N, C-alpha and C positions, 0 to 999 in steps of 0.2 A: 594245629589248631591255636588261632591267636585269638588273645581276649579281648570280649568285646567293648569297642570306645565308648569313653562314657559322654555322654550328651550332655552337652553344658549348657545351662538355662540361658534361654533368650532373654536379651534384658529388656525387653519391652514387654514380656508377656505381665497380664495384670497378676497380683496376689495380697492377700490379704493378711499384711502383719498383727497377729494377736496380742504380743507382747505385754505391756501392763496396764491392758484398758486404756491407754493413752496415744495407741500408734507407735510405741517405741519398745525395744527390747529391755529399758531398764526404766526406774524411777526417777523422773526428775528433781534435779535440786530446785529450791526457789530463793529468790535471792529481791532481797527488797530496792527498788532504782529509785526511792522517792529520793534519795540524798543526791544522785548524778546529775548532773548538766546537762549530759545527752543521754537520752534513752532512744531506742528506736525498736518499738516492737511489732515482731511480727503475728500473724495469726496460724493456729494450728495446720492449716493448708498449707502454708508457705513454708513452714517451718519444717513439715514433711516432706515436702516438693524439693527442697534442699539437700534433706538428708540422703531420700532414699532413688531420688532422680537424676542429680547432678552430674554429668558426665564431663563437663570440661570447665577450666578455667582459664579463659584470654585474658592477657597480659603482656605487655611490654617491659621485659625488666633488661636493662641493658648496663655493662660496664665496660672499661676502657673505652669511650667513646663509640661503643657501637661493636668492639672488636668479639666481646663473649654475649651471648644471645639468649635470653629464654623467652618463647611465645605463647606458653601453654601446657597444662597442665592436665591430663586426663586422669582420671580418678581408675584406681587398679578393682574394682569389683562392681560388677555388676548391681543393679539395684535391689534384687533378690537375695543375693549374697550379703547384703547389708543387715538383714534382718536379725541374724544370730551373734551376730558382732560387732563393735562399734572399729571403726578403722579411722586411719589418717593415711594421707599420701603427700609425698614433694618430689618436687625437681630439680636437679642443681648442676650448674657447671662451673669447672675454675680452667682461668687461663691466664696468658701473660699478655701484657700490652706496655708498649716504650719501656718495657724493661720489669714492669711491676704486675704483681700479681691480682687478677681479678678475680670477682667471684660472684654469683647471680643464681638465687633459688625462690621458686614459689611453692609453698607450703597448705594445705588443708589439715584443718586437726579439730573437727568439730566439737562443744561439747554444750549439748542442749540444757537450756533452764528455763524455766517460769520465772517470766518477769511480774514482781508484786507492786504496789503502790504501797504508799505508809498504813493504809488500813487494813492489808493483808487479802484487798481484793485483786485477780489477776488484769493485768494490763494487756497478757499478749507473752509472744516467747521470743527467746531471742540464742544468743551464743555466750556463754559465760568469758567475761571480760577480769584481767587481770590491773586494775588502775595502780594499785601499787609497786609493779616495774618498770623498768625503764619503758620500756614499751608494752604492750597489750596482751594476755592470752588470747588467740584470736582461731575465728573460723577459716580465715586466708591471709596468708601472712607473705611480702613479696620484699624482698631484700636486695641490693646491689651491693657492692664494696670494692675499693683499691686499697693502696696503702694510704692515700692522703684522704680519705671522706667515704662517706657511707651512708646510706640513704634507705626506708623500708617505707611500706603503705601495709598497716594491718587493718583490717575489719574485725569488728563485731558489734556489739547490739548495746551495749552504755559504756559511759565514761565520764571523767573529768575533765574540766578545761587543763591544758599541760602549762607548763610556764618555761619559757625561752630563757637562752643567753647568748652571747654574742656567737657561741662556736655550734651551737646545737638548738636549730632552727624545729618547733613543733606546732603541728594544726589540726583541730577534731574539728570535725561537723556529725552533725544528721543527715544524711544523704542517701541516694538509691545506687545498686548495681540491679542493670537488668529489671527493675521495676522493683525490687525486695528492700524495703526499707533498713538499714544499717549505720553503724556508727562508723566512722574512718578516724583513725590517724595516722597522719603523713608525717617523718619526721625525716631530718636532714643533720647529719655532723660532718662539720671538717675540722682539720687539724690546723689549718690556719686562715686568717680573716682574709687572705689573696685569696682563697678558694670562693665560689660562687656557690649559694643552696637555694632552694626554692621548695616551699610545702603547699599545698592545695588539696586540702581533706574533700573538699565538696567534689573536686575532681580526681579522688583518688588517686593523686598523681604526688611525686615527689621528687627531686634532682639533690646533686651534690657533686661539684667539679664534672668528671667525666662518666658518674652515674647516673642512672635516668629509671622511673617506673612510673607506669599508667595501668591501672586497673582496666580491661577494656569492657570485658560482658562475663556472661554465663550461658555456658550449652545444654542442654537437656536432651536426657534418651528419646522422653516423648515432649507433645507439645501440652498436653495437660498432666 
């Protein structure tokens, strides 16, 4: 007699997360964002939809002039499986192009926080961001690199205007991704001024030498 096969949860089956009376399994930290240059608060409905219902991140992340490419990251837990534990996901590829190693990756790592104004009132909700590091702590990050250059597009909910130098270009903007308000940091590093670099945070893109990134869209399990 064989053991019964466990029935996997239907990814679009409705459920009610009891959590901490805030729709999540955890108590949210609060962040005073009054001192930041860029802030993109979401509604509670928007942040819950991203956490529970996001299925795929569509992005073109390439290195070696297209020799090494990733086009999407499919998240590895169904919505109901996200109730009892936090989660992250990533997809990465390494390769060789014209004798140079290449690397591309897409990552998802949500840290949900409540965004407050200077008086302690709730502006909305978003993703924790670390503006003290070279690049932000992110909800979404795409990276592409080879021996000569590196570019990254990270997406969060708040940040300060970054500084540039001749070999490192950065751009930050409040923008949208599939209708969701976000703050994007686009950055590109090159080892020599003979290599080109381009950053466009509004359009969620960056390039450096033979590396290029564009974050395209989000796909969800259900329409609502």
